[in-house]
Structure formats: structure tokens, C-alpha cells
RODO-2510 file (C-alpha; in nm, 4 decimals, decimal comma):
residues 473
     n   res          X          Y          Z
     1     x     1,7171    -1,5783     0,8823
     2     x     1,3628    -1,4455     0,9211
     3     x     1,1898    -1,6626     0,6611
     4     x     1,2274    -2,0381     0,6465
     5     x     1,1369    -2,2913     0,3782
     6     x     0,8527    -2,4194     0,5959
     7     x     0,6837    -2,0790     0,5539
     8     x     0,7377    -1,9688     0,9120
     9     x     0,7907    -1,5919     0,9027
    10     x     0,9912    -1,5067     1,2126
    11     x     1,1868    -1,2184     1,3557
    12     x     1,1385    -0,8424     1,3455
    13     x     1,0546    -0,8497     0,9728
    14     x     0,8405    -1,1630     0,9897
    15     x     0,5117    -0,9889     0,9075
    16     x     0,6697    -0,7777     0,6351
    17     x     0,8179    -1,0872     0,4702
    18     x     0,4849    -1,2687     0,4944
    19     x     0,2971    -0,9888     0,3189
    20     x     0,5608    -0,9227     0,0523
    21     x     0,4812    -1,0871    -0,2854
    22     x     0,7203    -1,3703    -0,3647
    23     x     0,7603    -1,5281    -0,7076
    24     x     0,8948    -1,8514    -0,5588
    25     x     0,5952    -1,9157    -0,3310
    26     x     0,3455    -2,0609    -0,5705
    27     x    -0,0128    -1,9417    -0,5765
    28     x    -0,2334    -2,2515    -0,6224
    29     x    -0,3459    -2,3489    -0,9712
    30     x    -0,6418    -2,5887    -0,9492
    31     x    -0,7980    -2,7850    -1,2340
    32     x    -1,1774    -2,7813    -1,2268
    33     x    -1,3574    -3,1168    -1,2037
    34     x    -1,5846    -3,2411    -1,4801
    35     x    -1,8864    -3,1031    -1,2907
    36     x    -1,7519    -2,7547    -1,3677
    37     x    -1,5964    -2,8309    -1,7060
    38     x    -1,8398    -2,9285    -1,9835
    39     x    -1,5527    -2,9635    -2,2336
    40     x    -1,3346    -3,2127    -2,0467
    41     x    -1,4876    -3,5419    -2,1562
    42     x    -1,6050    -3,4306    -2,5002
    43     x    -1,2958    -3,2383    -2,6167
    44     x    -1,0196    -3,3128    -2,3622
    45     x    -0,9950    -2,9415    -2,2812
    46     x    -0,8885    -2,8695    -1,9235
    47     x    -0,9940    -2,5592    -1,7290
    48     x    -0,7803    -2,4436    -1,4361
    49     x    -0,8219    -2,1599    -1,1865
    50     x    -0,5318    -1,9461    -1,0637
    51     x    -0,6480    -1,8812    -0,7076
    52     x    -0,5202    -1,5300    -0,6390
    53     x    -0,7643    -1,5154    -0,3472
    54     x    -0,5185    -1,7353    -0,1541
    55     x    -0,2571    -1,4582    -0,1362
    56     x    -0,1979    -1,3272     0,2200
    57     x    -0,4318    -1,0301     0,1680
    58     x    -0,6905    -1,2419    -0,0107
    59     x    -0,6986    -1,0737    -0,3506
    60     x    -0,5180    -1,0410    -0,6829
    61     x    -0,4676    -0,6659    -0,6418
    62     x    -0,2288    -0,7146    -0,3511
    63     x     0,0481    -0,7935    -0,6021
    64     x     0,0295    -0,4656    -0,7980
    65     x    -0,0546    -0,2721    -0,4791
    66     x     0,2828    -0,3676    -0,3315
    67     x     0,4651    -0,2834    -0,6546
    68     x     0,2784     0,0470    -0,6903
    69     x     0,3659     0,1589    -0,3378
    70     x     0,7317     0,0770    -0,3964
    71     x     0,7340     0,2636    -0,7291
    72     x     0,6675     0,6001    -0,5621
    73     x     0,8170     0,7800    -0,2648
    74     x     0,5413     0,6813    -0,0220
    75     x     0,7348     0,6521     0,3060
    76     x     0,5955     0,8868     0,5743
    77     x     0,3363     1,0165     0,3266
    78     x    -0,0397     0,9948     0,2875
    79     x    -0,1263     0,7654    -0,0026
    80     x    -0,4354     0,8585    -0,2063
    81     x    -0,5674     0,6090    -0,4621
    82     x    -0,8766     0,5651    -0,6777
    83     x    -0,9898     0,2042    -0,6573
    84     x    -1,3022    -0,0083    -0,6834
    85     x    -1,1860    -0,1797    -0,3654
    86     x    -0,9106    -0,4399    -0,3562
    87     x    -0,6142    -0,2248    -0,4651
    88     x    -0,6591     0,0432    -0,2017
    89     x    -0,7628    -0,2184     0,0564
    90     x    -0,4278    -0,3917     0,0002
    91     x    -0,2387    -0,0618     0,0116
    92     x    -0,3962     0,0126     0,3475
    93     x    -0,2822    -0,3201     0,4908
    94     x     0,0708    -0,2847     0,3489
    95     x     0,0987     0,0690     0,4869
    96     x     0,2381     0,0070     0,8341
    97     x     0,5032    -0,2432     0,7248
    98     x     0,6216     0,0005     0,4552
    99     x     0,6291     0,3099     0,6780
   100     x     0,3352     0,4840     0,5079
   101     x     0,1516     0,7420     0,7182
   102     x    -0,2059     0,6787     0,5976
   103     x    -0,4120     0,5581     0,3017
   104     x    -0,7215     0,7246     0,1582
   105     x    -0,9551     0,5612    -0,0940
   106     x    -1,1296     0,7833    -0,3481
   107     x    -1,4322     0,5838    -0,4555
   108     x    -1,7538     0,6093    -0,6497
   109     x    -2,0646     0,6577    -0,4373
   110     x    -2,2046     0,3454    -0,6068
   111     x    -1,9710     0,1239    -0,4022
   112     x    -2,1436    -0,1690    -0,2336
   113     x    -2,2034    -0,1575     0,1395
   114     x    -1,9841    -0,4654     0,1919
   115     x    -1,6846    -0,3129     0,0127
   116     x    -1,7231     0,0162     0,1968
   117     x    -1,7360    -0,1533     0,5353
   118     x    -1,4349    -0,3693     0,4461
   119     x    -1,2253    -0,0580     0,3805
   120     x    -1,3320     0,0938     0,7107
   121     x    -1,2545    -0,2342     0,8860
   122     x    -0,8984    -0,2031     0,7520
   123     x    -0,8701     0,1520     0,8904
   124     x    -0,8717     0,3187     0,5475
   125     x    -1,0114     0,6700     0,5064
   126     x    -1,2778     0,6925     0,2356
   127     x    -1,3729     0,9868     0,0141
   128     x    -1,6911     0,9175    -0,1847
   129     x    -1,7428     1,1087    -0,5092
   130     x    -2,0020     1,1060    -0,7855
   131     x    -1,9375     0,8814    -1,0830
   132     x    -1,9294     0,5181    -1,1969
   133     x    -1,7492     0,2378    -1,0150
   134     x    -1,5064     0,2131    -1,3119
   135     x    -1,4206     0,5795    -1,3771
   136     x    -1,2890     0,7522    -1,6884
   137     x    -0,9165     0,8068    -1,6409
   138     x    -0,9334     1,1223    -1,8562
   139     x    -1,2393     1,2846    -1,6943
   140     x    -1,1209     1,5745    -1,4715
   141     x    -1,4105     1,5090    -1,2319
   142     x    -1,3576     1,1333    -1,1986
   143     x    -1,2265     0,9636    -0,8858
   144     x    -0,9011     0,8940    -1,0736
   145     x    -0,8430     1,2634    -1,1474
   146     x    -0,9436     1,3669    -0,7958
   147     x    -0,6953     1,1166    -0,6495
   148     x    -0,4226     1,2547    -0,8768
   149     x    -0,4886     1,6119    -0,7641
   150     x    -0,4939     1,5143    -0,3978
   151     x    -0,1753     1,3142    -0,4501
   152     x     0,0039     1,6273    -0,5701
   153     x    -0,0640     1,8087    -0,2438
   154     x     0,2181     1,8432     0,0074
   155     x     0,2710     1,5277     0,2121
   156     x     0,0605     1,3126    -0,0234
   157     x     0,1293     1,0772    -0,3133
   158     x    -0,0862     0,8955    -0,5694
   159     x     0,0569     0,5640    -0,6997
   160     x    -0,1927     0,5669    -0,9899
   161     x    -0,2839     0,2083    -1,0767
   162     x    -0,4463     0,3087    -1,4077
   163     x    -0,1298     0,4360    -1,5772
   164     x     0,1611     0,3202    -1,3603
   165     x     0,3388     0,0288    -1,5284
   166     x     0,4255    -0,1118    -1,1864
   167     x     0,0713    -0,2543    -1,2047
   168     x     0,1273    -0,5005    -1,4936
   169     x     0,4927    -0,5473    -1,3935
   170     x     0,3828    -0,7260    -1,0754
   171     x     0,2093    -0,9925    -1,2821
   172     x     0,4942    -1,0074    -1,5311
   173     x     0,7285    -1,0881    -1,2426
   174     x     0,5046    -1,3231    -1,0434
   175     x     0,1813    -1,4508    -1,2014
   176     x     0,3082    -1,5166    -1,5540
   177     x     0,6257    -1,7080    -1,4581
   178     x     0,4342    -1,9114    -1,1997
   179     x     0,1697    -2,0259    -1,4487
   180     x     0,4384    -2,1225    -1,7001
   181     x     0,6302    -2,3170    -1,4344
   182     x     0,3098    -2,4927    -1,3284
   183     x     0,1904    -2,5924    -1,6772
   184     x     0,4655    -2,5289    -1,9306
   185     x     0,3590    -2,6090    -2,2857
   186     x     0,0358    -2,7641    -2,1591
   187     x    -0,1021    -2,4099    -2,1325
   188     x    -0,3312    -2,3363    -2,4270
   189     x    -0,5183    -2,0177    -2,3329
   190     x    -0,5114    -1,7505    -2,0627
   191     x    -0,8266    -1,5561    -1,9684
   192     x    -0,8776    -1,2609    -1,7333
   193     x    -1,1472    -1,0081    -1,6540
   194     x    -1,0569    -0,6567    -1,7655
   195     x    -1,0559    -0,3671    -1,5190
   196     x    -0,7283    -0,1768    -1,5150
   197     x    -0,6102    -0,4589    -1,7511
   198     x    -0,2896    -0,4917    -1,5451
   199     x    -0,3418    -0,8632    -1,4744
   200     x    -0,3882    -0,9497    -1,8408
   201     x    -0,1152    -0,7187    -1,9749
   202     x     0,1477    -0,8375    -1,7273
   203     x     0,0637    -1,2085    -1,7126
   204     x    -0,0140    -1,2655    -2,0802
   205     x     0,2692    -1,0330    -2,1844
   206     x     0,5170    -1,2681    -2,0188
   207     x     0,3421    -1,5878    -2,1292
   208     x     0,3264    -1,4818    -2,4950
   209     x     0,7041    -1,4409    -2,4965
   210     x     0,7627    -1,7999    -2,3841
   211     x     0,4567    -1,9459    -2,5629
   212     x     0,4054    -1,7421    -2,8835
   213     x     0,1051    -1,9539    -2,9917
   214     x    -0,0833    -1,8933    -2,6656
   215     x    -0,4449    -1,7828    -2,7001
   216     x    -0,5392    -1,4846    -2,4814
   217     x    -0,8928    -1,3747    -2,3960
   218     x    -1,0410    -1,0777    -2,2116
   219     x    -1,3810    -1,0647    -2,0397
   220     x    -1,5847    -0,7441    -2,0093
   221     x    -1,9016    -0,6515    -1,8250
   222     x    -2,2397    -0,6190    -1,9960
   223     x    -2,3503    -0,2523    -1,9658
   224     x    -2,5791    -0,1687    -1,6717
   225     x    -2,4637    -0,4763    -1,4808
   226     x    -2,2670    -0,4675    -1,1565
   227     x    -1,9667    -0,6998    -1,1411
   228     x    -1,6918    -0,5755    -0,9070
   229     x    -1,3690    -0,4441    -1,0576
   230     x    -1,4345    -0,4981    -1,4290
   231     x    -1,5306    -0,2687    -1,7161
   232     x    -1,7542    -0,2634    -2,0205
   233     x    -1,5927    -0,2668    -2,3647
   234     x    -1,6626     0,1064    -2,3994
   235     x    -1,4965     0,1780    -2,0642
   236     x    -1,1767     0,0080    -2,1826
   237     x    -1,1136     0,2895    -2,4285
   238     x    -1,0074     0,4964    -2,1280
   239     x    -0,7239     0,2579    -2,0283
   240     x    -0,3690     0,3360    -2,1452
   241     x    -0,2085    -0,0094    -2,1074
   242     x    -0,1552    -0,2016    -2,4333
   243     x    -0,4211    -0,4673    -2,3699
   244     x    -0,5418    -0,4686    -2,7321
   245     x    -0,2019    -0,5843    -2,8586
   246     x    -0,2102    -0,8990    -2,6443
   247     x    -0,5603    -1,0356    -2,7076
   248     x    -0,6067    -1,3111    -2,9653
   249     x    -0,9791    -1,3646    -2,9010
   250     x    -1,2767    -1,1335    -2,9359
   251     x    -1,3881    -0,9727    -2,6105
   252     x    -1,6621    -1,1703    -2,4354
   253     x    -1,9289    -0,9837    -2,2348
   254     x    -2,0752    -1,1483    -1,9223
   255     x    -2,3648    -1,0196    -1,7107
   256     x    -2,3951    -1,0105    -1,3325
   257     x    -2,6306    -1,3085    -1,3041
   258     x    -2,3913    -1,5374    -1,4940
   259     x    -2,0981    -1,4034    -1,2899
   260     x    -2,2629    -1,4693    -0,9537
   261     x    -2,4174    -1,8013    -1,0599
   262     x    -2,0867    -1,9299    -1,2008
   263     x    -1,8976    -1,8401    -0,8846
   264     x    -2,1737    -1,9999    -0,6755
   265     x    -2,1178    -2,3222    -0,8702
   266     x    -1,7476    -2,3062    -0,7807
   267     x    -1,8207    -2,2227    -0,4163
   268     x    -2,0347    -2,5350    -0,3853
   269     x    -1,7435    -2,7437    -0,5127
   270     x    -1,5153    -2,5979    -0,2428
   271     x    -1,3531    -2,3122    -0,4378
   272     x    -1,4381    -2,0057    -0,2285
   273     x    -1,4133    -1,7330    -0,4900
   274     x    -1,6183    -1,4210    -0,5617
   275     x    -1,8299    -1,2936    -0,8513
   276     x    -1,5372    -1,1567    -1,0536
   277     x    -1,3951    -1,5113    -1,0508
   278     x    -1,7253    -1,6504    -1,1768
   279     x    -1,7156    -1,3721    -1,4348
   280     x    -1,3764    -1,4886    -1,5691
   281     x    -1,4825    -1,8549    -1,5513
   282     x    -1,8031    -1,7885    -1,7483
   283     x    -1,6014    -1,5868    -1,9998
   284     x    -1,3489    -1,8677    -2,0414
   285     x    -1,6271    -2,1214    -2,1035
   286     x    -1,7856    -1,8912    -2,3623
   287     x    -1,4524    -1,8504    -2,5434
   288     x    -1,3915    -2,2256    -2,5470
   289     x    -1,7392    -2,2794    -2,6894
   290     x    -1,6762    -2,0155    -2,9576
   291     x    -1,3469    -2,1802    -3,0556
   292     x    -1,5123    -2,5226    -3,0783
   293     x    -1,8035    -2,3852    -3,2829
   294     x    -1,5596    -2,2216    -3,5244
   295     x    -1,4062    -2,5633    -3,5932
   296     x    -1,0808    -2,4914    -3,4080
   297     x    -1,1384    -2,6955    -3,0935
   298     x    -0,8388    -2,9185    -3,1639
   299     x    -0,6009    -2,6309    -3,0873
   300     x    -0,7010    -2,6661    -2,7208
   301     x    -0,7222    -3,0471    -2,7059
   302     x    -0,5092    -3,1739    -2,4185
   303     x    -0,4345    -2,8155    -2,3130
   304     x    -0,5261    -2,6083    -2,0084
   305     x    -0,7319    -2,2913    -2,0223
   306     x    -0,6347    -2,0832    -1,7182
   307     x    -0,8508    -1,8065    -1,5748
   308     x    -0,7781    -1,5742    -1,2832
   309     x    -0,9762    -1,5772    -0,9574
   310     x    -0,9314    -1,2261    -0,8125
   311     x    -1,0827    -1,2586    -0,4639
   312     x    -1,3116    -1,4509    -0,2294
   313     x    -1,6889    -1,4660    -0,1970
   314     x    -1,7111    -1,3263     0,1555
   315     x    -1,7356    -0,9497     0,0819
   316     x    -2,0316    -1,0161    -0,1506
   317     x    -2,2635    -1,2428     0,0499
   318     x    -2,5565    -0,9973     0,0463
   319     x    -2,5181    -0,9459    -0,3295
   320     x    -2,5482    -1,3208    -0,3975
   321     x    -2,8944    -1,3260    -0,2391
   322     x    -2,9880    -0,9951    -0,4007
   323     x    -2,8926    -1,0951    -0,7550
   324     x    -2,9724    -1,4685    -0,7565
   325     x    -3,2798    -1,4632    -0,5301
   326     x    -3,3940    -1,6986    -0,2550
   327     x    -3,4669    -1,9844    -0,4952
   328     x    -3,0907    -2,0387    -0,5412
   329     x    -3,0412    -2,1188    -0,1729
   330     x    -3,1646    -2,3852     0,0713
   331     x    -3,4709    -2,3154     0,2803
   332     x    -3,4323    -2,2653     0,6545
   333     x    -3,5885    -2,5182     0,8902
   334     x    -3,6306    -2,3129     1,2059
   335     x    -3,6760    -2,5359     1,5100
   336     x    -3,5837    -2,2634     1,7564
   337     x    -3,8273    -2,0743     1,9763
   338     x    -3,7758    -1,7416     1,7997
   339     x    -3,8423    -1,6088     1,4497
   340     x    -3,5835    -1,5469     1,1807
   341     x    -3,5867    -1,1816     1,0643
   342     x    -3,7465    -1,1626     0,7219
   343     x    -3,9107    -1,5055     0,7462
   344     x    -4,2336    -1,6339     0,8890
   345     x    -4,3637    -1,9723     0,9922
   346     x    -4,3899    -2,1884     1,3007
   347     x    -4,1185    -2,3576     1,4997
   348     x    -4,1212    -2,6738     1,2919
   349     x    -4,1315    -2,5386     0,9397
   350     x    -3,9928    -2,1896     0,8979
   351     x    -3,9974    -2,0821     0,5331
   352     x    -3,9863    -1,7512     0,3492
   353     x    -4,3216    -1,5757     0,3599
   354     x    -4,5426    -1,6392     0,0583
   355     x    -4,5125    -1,3230    -0,1484
   356     x    -4,6853    -1,2746    -0,4830
   357     x    -4,5162    -1,0802    -0,7577
   358     x    -4,6565    -0,8255    -0,9977
   359     x    -4,5393    -0,7904    -1,3551
   360     x    -4,3834    -0,4674    -1,4842
   361     x    -4,6733    -0,4389    -1,7297
   362     x    -4,9351    -0,4591    -1,4544
   363     x    -4,7578    -0,2015    -1,2376
   364     x    -4,7066     0,0310    -1,5347
   365     x    -5,0791     0,0251    -1,6137
   366     x    -5,1615     0,0900    -1,2481
   367     x    -4,9415     0,3988    -1,2064
   368     x    -5,1074     0,5592    -1,5094
   369     x    -5,4402     0,5629    -1,3238
   370     x    -5,5693     0,8707    -1,1419
   371     x    -5,5898     0,6703    -0,8185
   372     x    -5,3332     0,3898    -0,8366
   373     x    -5,3989     0,0764    -0,6342
   374     x    -5,0366     0,0181    -0,5375
   375     x    -4,7933     0,2171    -0,3270
   376     x    -4,4386     0,1566    -0,4515
   377     x    -4,1622     0,1115    -0,1929
   378     x    -3,8097     0,1130    -0,3383
   379     x    -3,5836    -0,0709    -0,0910
   380     x    -3,2556     0,0059    -0,2671
   381     x    -2,9985     0,2409    -0,1172
   382     x    -3,0369     0,6199    -0,1693
   383     x    -2,7533     0,6304    -0,4249
   384     x    -2,9326     0,3661    -0,6340
   385     x    -3,2657     0,5450    -0,6021
   386     x    -3,1190     0,8765    -0,7198
   387     x    -2,9598     0,7050    -1,0186
   388     x    -3,3021     0,5917    -1,1445
   389     x    -3,6384     0,4978    -0,9978
   390     x    -4,0006     0,4398    -1,0877
   391     x    -4,2125     0,7528    -1,0811
   392     x    -4,4135     0,7867    -0,7609
   393     x    -4,2044     0,5412    -0,5603
   394     x    -4,0865     0,6046    -0,2041
   395     x    -3,7305     0,5168    -0,1030
   396     x    -3,6937     0,3113     0,2162
   397     x    -3,3634     0,1251     0,2496
   398     x    -3,3990    -0,2484     0,3068
   399     x    -3,2125    -0,2126     0,6351
   400     x    -3,4768     0,0372     0,7577
   401     x    -3,7866    -0,1494     0,6433
   402     x    -3,8837    -0,2675     0,9920
   403     x    -3,8756     0,0889     1,1304
   404     x    -4,0834     0,2099     0,8349
   405     x    -4,3446    -0,0631     0,8789
   406     x    -4,3873    -0,0085     1,2527
   407     x    -4,4512     0,3641     1,1982
   408     x    -4,7435     0,3150     0,9583
   409     x    -5,0876     0,4238     1,0715
   410     x    -5,3554     0,1583     1,1203
   411     x    -5,5371     0,2802     0,8089
   412     x    -5,2191     0,2349     0,6038
   413     x    -5,1775    -0,1292     0,7024
   414     x    -5,4577    -0,2304     0,4651
   415     x    -5,3071    -0,0542     0,1625
   416     x    -5,1376    -0,2528    -0,1150
   417     x    -4,7599    -0,2185    -0,1403
   418     x    -4,5207    -0,3212    -0,4164
   419     x    -4,1599    -0,3588    -0,3019
   420     x    -3,8909    -0,2890    -0,5589
   421     x    -3,5148    -0,3463    -0,5794
   422     x    -3,2688    -0,3945    -0,8648
   423     x    -3,3650    -0,7619    -0,9076
   424     x    -3,5814    -0,9345    -0,6485
   425     x    -3,3661    -1,0390    -0,3507
   426     x    -3,3973    -0,7336    -0,1243
   427     x    -3,7579    -0,6634    -0,2211
   428     x    -3,8624    -1,0203    -0,1382
   429     x    -3,7001    -1,0043     0,2048
   430     x    -3,8440    -0,6574     0,2712
   431     x    -4,1937    -0,7737     0,1748
   432     x    -4,1554    -1,0741     0,4065
   433     x    -4,0659    -0,8453     0,6974
   434     x    -4,3586    -0,6141     0,6202
   435     x    -4,6018    -0,9048     0,6027
   436     x    -4,4810    -1,0417     0,9335
   437     x    -4,5423    -0,6995     1,0893
   438     x    -4,9073    -0,6991     0,9841
   439     x    -4,9142    -0,5585     0,6298
   440     x    -5,1145    -0,8186     0,4418
   441     x    -5,1236    -0,6830     0,0854
   442     x    -4,7580    -0,6973    -0,0145
   443     x    -4,6128    -0,7738    -0,3563
   444     x    -4,2749    -0,7591    -0,5279
   445     x    -4,1965    -0,6282    -0,8742
   446     x    -4,0941    -0,9258    -1,0887
   447     x    -3,7413    -0,8707    -1,2195
   448     x    -3,6990    -0,5432    -1,0304
   449     x    -3,5780    -0,2192    -1,1837
   450     x    -3,3484    -0,4125    -1,4198
   451     x    -3,6424    -0,5679    -1,6072
   452     x    -3,8491    -0,2492    -1,5742
   453     x    -3,5730    -0,0546    -1,7490
   454     x    -3,5106    -0,3254    -2,0076
   455     x    -3,8779    -0,3113    -2,1096
   456     x    -3,8478     0,0640    -2,1670
   457     x    -4,1008     0,1792    -1,9069
   458     x    -4,0801     0,5353    -1,7734
   459     x    -3,8365     0,6025    -1,4929
   460     x    -3,6988     0,9125    -1,3247
   461     x    -3,3340     0,9803    -1,4072
   462     x    -3,1005     1,2391    -1,2491
   463     x    -3,0683     1,5595    -1,4535
   464     x    -3,2395     1,3813    -1,7404
   465     x    -3,3298     1,5678    -2,0562
   466     x    -3,4803     1,2608    -2,2187
   467     x    -3,8467     1,2976    -2,3217
   468     x    -4,0747     1,1446    -2,0573
   469     x    -3,7614     1,0241    -1,8751
   470     x    -3,7386     0,7263    -2,1082
   471     x    -3,4253     0,5188    -2,0465
   472     x    -3,1576     0,4744    -2,3080
   473     x    -3,1538     0,1017    -2,3837
***
């Protein structure tokens, strides 16, 4: 026997048996403490997290990835899959144990640096294409369609997570039965973020059969916000699975700040989950509040509301600082003999450099002048800059800011620079580095390009035919 009850996976197939999804090895379900549940004491409503990040490959998509690979003839072939990250990452790590030749990810060029590097770390080939992180399944130029075409070539195959019912079937076989076994009739509502919708369709599809009165909620992304793996309500129109037939609650939209902040709250209680977990948690809390406000809170009294935690926080560390800003994190007391990159101070009290901000209104008035006071340095990545930027700005990636600063002429060191990113995290760190290298007049744009766009100020868009490049808000 290669697998024992003590979870020792031995023998020639030990690794294969460890990686293989197993319905009888329970994925932890953890009730949140009162510090994370504002409804516990007042309404006796319990909130519990299904920690899919504790699976061997660390993410919820490893379940459907295994099922998808086994639903097609993938042995000795090259697998090609469109994925925002976790599905194709899992396929790549299953590949050797299943006899698959190679795995290629077809991804949007808006993928985060952390996700891209994680795929390369796993030995997965990456093809970047134009388009959004959550592509249109019916667009012939989308990453989904490109993966399908490549999958039809000789020696290749495309499992197709967006329309292959092996995706929800994995959760129908594993996640749904486990949650019912763990809670039984104490389960009152199930909530999941919506990307391919496979998690919700499979899990809730099973649970509704055994608990017909179960409430089911779906969480979507606010437009123009970046939360990994989930879609806006408009994007869901492109998904073929029958997610609409399962929902009992209205869709709830959550933005990136709430997603990252909510997961940070869980992290600091010892639940090491990522932003899409905070996204589902924030959505669940919003739904509970809506139910209470509608006068129906008693339907959840004494019951558990379960939400899915798709993955861990570790691939998104840079994004936490970028989106939430330095004020969300402890200061650094540097008692070493050397400086910390991006910070200034002496050996006894090393703090972030004092950087003043400038409002979008003030910068907008300045760039209208014949001789503007400020030079605008956009520290986002090139793909972000091309997508939209402030007129007259210069793109210098945050990772290259030190090289840029050291190449300035002496006369340029006295100029005034405004550093810009999507929020404020990268721009604040870039300005700190620049100030440490001798550029005294440095500022950051308050709220970044997100607030600039929200206020309707001019920006340069790719192939835009909008008058004056005004954004669509």
C-alpha cells in the first residue's frame, strides 16, 4: 500500500498519490473569531473559511486542474491553457506525474510580475498576449481562443477550463460533499468569488441538492480594479456554466482595496490567505449585512456562512504594499550599519523618507501651463503605462528608478518631480529612493492614476478615439 492513514505517501506512486485530489482528506474549514465576524455576538451568525490554500499545490484551482487534465487525452502531449494563474500553475506541477510532455500558459500581458515569475519558477512556458486578465471566451483574439487554436495543433491539447464541465465537477465531487460533512444542516449560506464560476457551480450545485433552502452568493469585481482571478458582472456574460441558476442573492461587487484589506485582517489573525480570499470574505460580510437590513437576519441565526479561500498571500506581497500603502504596515527600526533601499534615516531611527503629495487638481492645473513646474515620472510597468497615462509623463519602472536617478545631470537634480503609480505604494517608495540619491524636490500624486481617472482628468489611452482622451467613467 502506497498511502497510509497517517498521510505518509510512500512507494513509487507516493508523490502522485499526494498530489491527487482526495474527497476523503478534508480541507480545513475554520470559523472566524469575533474579531473578524461583526455578526457573531449581535446575530449569532457564524462565518467560516474553506481553506483551499492548504491543498498540496496551495490553491483552489488544483482540484479542477487535475480533473481537466484527466478529461482530455493529455499523456505525452503539450498542454496549452488560458489562465489568470493558478489553473495553469497547477497543471504544470501535475504534468510530470501524469506523463504530460509540457505545459504552456497563454496569459494577458497585464499579469502581475509575481504571478509571471511563479509560473516560470514552476517551469511553465508563457505566451503573453494582448487583452484583459479575465478574457472574453467568445472573442477570437482572446487568450482563451488562442489557447484553443494552439491546442488543436498536432501534439497539443487544450483542456479548456472555461467550458469544460470537468471544472465544476471537481468541486461537486470534493468541495461540496466535504462542506456538507463538516457542517451538515448548520450551513446557512455559501459564498464564492466568480471567475470561471466552476467553484460556485460545482460546490453550490451539490449543496443545493442536499440543502434546498441554502442561500448562495456570488462576488464580482468592481470595474477597473485588479483582484486576481475574478470577473466583473459584465464579464460573467461570457461564461457558459449555469451560475445564474444557482444564485439566491444579488451579486455583490468588491473593490481591490477592500479585498486586500480584508485578507490582511485575516493574515494578522493567522489565516495566510490572499486577496481573492479577502474578496470573498468582504463579499460574504456585505451579503450578511444586506440580509439583516432586509429584515431576514433570522434565517442565518445559528448558521454558518462559508466562503472559499482560493490561495495564499505570498504571490501578492508587493501588491499589498502597492494597493494599501505604507501606512498599513509597521515602520522599520533600522539599527544596522547600512541603509534600507527606499528608506532614509540614521542607524537608530530608520523611517520612510518624508514625501509630500500633490493633489490631482494641482497637478492638472500645472500641466496646462506653458512651462509646467513638475516633471511627471510614472513608475508603473510598461504594460500599465501603455494602457493609460497622464499626458507628458515619462515611464520609468519602479525597479529601475535607482538607475534613472543616478543618470540625471546635475542641473536636473534641482527640478521638481511628481512620481505616479496606480495608487501610491510604488510611487512613494520610488520618491524615497530618488530623495536619498540627492533629488530634493520629490512629490507623489495623491491617489495615483486611479483617483486621477475617477476625477475625469485627461489621460492618454491606447488607440483612443475619445475627444481629448477623456476616460470613460
